[in-house]
C-alpha positions, -999 to +999 in steps of 0.1 A: +619+909-805+637+875-807+622+849-826+624+815-809+647+794-825+632+764-845+646+731-851+655+715-885+618+706-891+607+741-887+592+735-850+602+756-820+628+746-793+611+746-760+637+770-738+651+771-709+646+799-684+676+810-694+670+800-729+691+769-735+670+738-752+656+710-735+654+685-759+672+655-730+644+659-708+625+653-740+640+621-747+638+611-714+603+617-710+600+595-742+618+567-731+597+566-696+566+575-718+577+540-745+587+521-710+554+522-694+538+515-725+553+481-724+547+474-696+513+475-695+508+458-726+532+425-710+509+429-676+478+433-701+489+400-724+495+381-689+467+383-678+444+373-710+442+333-715+441+321-755+413+299-762+403+268-758+430+274-726+422+271-690+437+301-671+443+285-633+465+256-654+502+264-663+516+245-694+528+221-669+498+205-657+484+203-690+497+168-696+478+155-657+446+169-663+443+155-698+454+124-681+428+127-655+406+134-687+414+102-702+403+076-672+366+079-673+367+055-710+404+034-695+380+020-672+353+020-689+370+000-709+383-019-685+352-030-671+342-040-707+369-067-704+360-079-668+323-083-680+331-100-712+357-124-688+330-130-662+310-142-690+331-176-698+322-203-679+344-214-653+339-246-663+360-278-640+379-300-661+359-332-678+330-305-682+314-293-708+288-268-717+260-278-747+227-268-764+207-306-771+198-297-805+177-336-802+167-361-785+173-396-800+154-416-771+152-418-734+187-417-730+208-409-761+205-371-773+227-347-795+245-317-785+258-285-799+294-277-781+289-243-763+319-244-740+342-261-717+361-296-726+362-309-765+333-339-768+347-366-791+315-368-806+281-348-806+261-381-799+258-383-760+250-415-745+236-411-709+261-426-683+253-455-656+217-457-667+189-471-696+156-469-707+130-488-726+140-488-766+117-464-787+135-463-818+143-501-833+116-514-814+090-501-790+095-515-754+067-513-726+076-472-714+100-466-745+078-436-756+071-424-723+103-423-709+119-407-748+088-381-749+101-369-712+135-365-720+127-347-750+102-324-727+129-319-702+159-313-721+155-302-761+167-268-767+175-272-730+213-258-720+231-288-704+263-296-689+276-328-696+305-344-672+331-369-681+340-401-662+368-424-674+356-431-708+354-411-739+330-432-757+309-465-766+315-490-789+293-471-814+316-437-811+286-420-786+300-396-760+293-413-726+283-385-702+270-375-669+237-351-680+237-319-657+208-296-662+235-269-636+266-265-636+279-296-615+297-283-585+327-302-580+318-330-549+274-321-554+254-340-523+229-363-528+206-340-533+223-321-555+223-352-580+190-359-569+177-332-586+205-316-612+218-348-623+192-356-657+204-392-653+198-394-614+165-380-620+154-404-651+156-434-626+137-416-589+107-411-614+110-451-634+120-438-667+154-459-666+174-487-650+208-485-630+228-505-658+266-493-647+296-505-666+329-502-648+353-480-653+320-455-653+307-461-619+315-425-600+276-426-592+260-457-587+255-462-557+236-432-559+216-447-589+213-479-573+199-468-541+175-439-564+162-476-582+152-490-549+129-463-539+115-461-576+109-496-571+096-494-536+069-467-545+054-479-582+069-457-602+070-459-643+083-484-657+079-502-615+040-491-621+036-519-649+056-543-634+035-540-598+002-542-622+015-573-640+019-586-601-010-579-593-029-596-619-010-625-619-016-631-581-056-626-590-053-653-608-035-680-595-075-687-580-065-702-541-040-708-516-038-745-532-027-728-565+002-704-552+021-733-541+019-760-563+033-726-586+060-720-554+066-759-557+075-755-595+099-728-596+120-746-573+114-777-589+127-754-621+156-732-602+170-762-589+184-778-624+212-755-643+218-768-678+204-738-706+182-766-727+167-779-695+157-746-681+144-734-714+124-763-720+114-767-686+102-724-686+083-737-717+067-763-702+054-748-670+039-716-694+012-743-706+007-760-676+005-726-655-013-708-684-009-675-665-009-689-627+016-662-619+047-686-616+078-677-626+096-693-647+135-704-654+145-672-651+135-662-617+114-633-628+069-628-632+059-643-661+032-630-686-002-648-687+015-665-718+050-673-712+071-654-736+115-654-740+132-622-749+144-626-780+179-605-772+190-638-751+197-676-774+207-704-747+183-693-720+145-681-715+148-646-701+121-626-695+109-600-714+121-564-700+106-546-680+107-557-652+148-558-651+165-591-640+200-601-625+222-627-632+212-636-596+176-643-608+186-665-631+189-701-632+211-703-664+249-692-665+270-684-696+241-680-723+251-660-752+235-622-761+228-625-801+206-586-797+208-562-775+218-564-738+187-553-719+189-565-682+223-556-687+235-594-683+267-591-700+292-570-683+321-571-699+307-571-729+322-604-748+289-614-762+285-640-726+253-630-702+261-642-666+296-657-666 
């Protein structure tokens, strides 16, 4: 029996039916097998996604996906920025937001700047009004006015509105004090309820004392003072009470007529010295009979003259008197002009 031919490594060669070698076929099969293995491996590699990568997302969409994920954070930052901008007060020109840190008296306060227009000073003098004194000297209803301002403003946030002037001669900033942010064109009702200068006048804690050019609300203040006076509010109640007592002490109608006659006689004469002399004489004669002196204002039972004025006997405050109530003209202001008679601030009243 013939032995099967062996290859170079001793393996038996495969023979064809004709006895020939089949190595080319074997190579072809091996090549096909290798190709199949490579195809399968490639298919498996394409279907398995790397860790952390979305299989449904191609490399070209990665940047877009990342941008979409960043959008909520960007939107949050934008919302915070918008919130911060909304918190910043949008104040009109000439308006300052401030906190009241101290009340000096009824019409003077100390503030701490918060926002808005810069202030020339932190001590604020309310424009257009005057409350009775309660610091250097105590005037009737001065303490009540000071206490009311403390109760309403101390520690509170206010809005300060400039008129024309920045400061007065004492260096205090001249401002209207609003309890809420002032509208561009406030109505009378808004002024009555939210402008503290007006509130003081309406409730009888202050009188009108307006000096040009700061006269923006003077018409409202004058109207509110008339209302307070007619309804005997605050310091006007003191005046009404004094008037009532003087009328009751006059004794009889004839006494009232004599008092009126003396008043008319005194009013006709105009010189300061004679007016002062007649006022003193009238005071002694009437002895609390309810007469009016040279100032044209109701006197107390013992006639007194305000020491702030020289050259005329001006009644003490309150009540308030105007130049039209006084016969004397051109007299000097030697103290504080509590009645607001020296309009141009030159030291001479009722020129």
